[in-house]
N, C-alpha and C positions, 0 to 999 in steps of 0.2 A: 373849618367850621367847628369840628369837634373841640379844638383847643379853645375857641371862643365860648362855646356853650359850657365847657368845663369851668372856665373862668367866671362866667355868670353864676354857675352853681356854687362856686366857692364864695363869691361876693354876697350871695343870698343866704349863705350859711348851710346849704344843703350838702356840701362836702367840705371836709376840713383840710385835705391834702393840698400841697402846692402843685399847681399844674405843671410847671417846668420840671420839677423833681419826678412827678408821676410819669411824664412822657419819657424822661431819661431812663427811669427804671424799666419801663415797658419796652423800650428799645433794647436794653441790655438783656432782659429776661425772655422776651418773646420775639425779638426781631421786628418789633413794630416799625412801620414805615409811615412817613407823612406823605400823603398823596400830593402830587404836583400837577394834577389836571388843571387846565385853565378854568378860572372861576366862572367865566361866562358860559362855558359848556356845562358846568355843573348846574348853574342856575337854570339853563334851558332844559336840562334833563329833569330837574326838580319839578318843572311845570307839568310833567306827565305823571307825577305821583299825587293821587287824589284820595288816598286812604287816611291821610292825616291833614289837619289844619296847622300843625306846628311847623313854622318855617325852618327851625333848626333841624328837625327830624327829616323834612323833605330834602334839605341840602346834604345832610350827612348820608342819607341812604343813596341819593343820586350820586354823590361822590364815590361811595363804596362801589356802587353798581357800575360806574364808569370804568372801573378796573376789575370788575367781577371779584372784588375783595371780600373777605370775611369781615364781619362787623361785630365787635363785642358790645353788647348792650343788655341791660336788664329791663328795657322798655318792652312791655308785653305787646304793644301795637306793632312795633318794629319787628319783634320776634315772630309775630303771626303773619307778617306781610312781606318781609324780605328774606328770601330763602337762604341766604348766606349769613344771616344774623345768628348769633349764639350767645349764651350766657353760661359760664362754667363755674 
């Protein structure tokens, strides 16, 4: 879901980097992993997140939470509500 949102942000002009290159670089620099949780389980978990109306944010947080993974984001709402979110 993160990859899709990043592509939407690129297409809307909110970010300029190429998503594939960014992901490749983050894998090399930070050991970034792509979650392979079944999508249906992520969607079901996202239904329990009520602090945002943004469907991308719900799915992204649910996916991270499914593996108790850290989540890199500058989104203040996510930072305030998901304990493993951080912005460095």
